[in-house]
N, C-alpha and C positions, 0 to 999 in steps of 0.2 A: 384206324379201324376202330369200331366201337365195340361194346360187348355184345354177346349172343342174346338176340332177344327172343330165340326159341325156346319154350318152356314144355316139358312132359308132363302131362296131366292125368288124372282118372276122376270118373264121375258116374253116377247112376242116373239115368234118365227115364222118364215115361213117356211113350210115344203112342200115339193112336192112328188107326187105318180103318178104312171103310171101303168095301167093294161091293159092287152087285153082281159079280160073275164068279169067284172063287176065293178059297181061303189064301191061296198063294199070292192073288192081286192085293188081299187086304195086308198082308204083310208086307209087301213090296211098298205099298202106300204108307205104311207106318216108317219104314226105314228111309223113304224120301224125305221125311219129316226130322229124321235125327241130326243132320248137321244144323239145320236152324234152331231146334231145342237147345243144342248145345251153345251155339252162337248167342243166344237169347239169355242163357243163364251165366255164361261166363263173360259176355261182353268183349270178345276177341276174334281174331281172323284164324280159323283153324286150316292147318296145312296137311295134316295126316290124322286119320281116325280108324281105330280098328276096334269091333266089340269083340268083348272077352266073354260075356254071358249073357244069355236072353232068356228072361223068364216070362212065361204066358200068364198074366194076371187075369185077363177076362176075354172069353171068346164066345160071342153070341152069333147064332147062325138061324135065320128065318128061311125056310124053303116054301115056294108057292108055285102054282101052275098058272101059266100066262096063256091066254087065248085070244086068237084072233076074231073080232065080232062075237065074241062071248062063247062061241062053239066052235070053231074050226082051229087046226094046227095048235094042239095043245103042248106046251113044253115047260119044263122045269126050270126055275130060276131061284137064286138064293141071294139073301142080303147078309153080308158078313162084316161085323165089327169087332175088331182085335184091340186089346191093349197089352203093350209089351212093356217090361221092365227090362232096359238094356244096360250092362256094364260096359263102359266105353273107356279105352285108353286112346289119348291124342295129344298131338304136338300143336301147339298154339303161338302164333306171332303176336307179341305184346307190342302193340304199335301206340 
């Protein structure tokens, strides 16, 4: 049996998310990118990850009214862009 290739690490990662519906969707979009950002920076296979702290660096919200044929059925929409800084503990497999 070989030695244990699983290592415990910590990292601070900046992730971004964009949504056309809500702030919640923008944050979810950002967290979907978390694993890829860690793997890109550390070049390893991530087995387990746990965010320990989340900081909102930037939040941009743009609200506008959308209308059908310029007059009918007005409804409010928003564009949301969020930038988060996340402290993550993770376990990686060194292959």
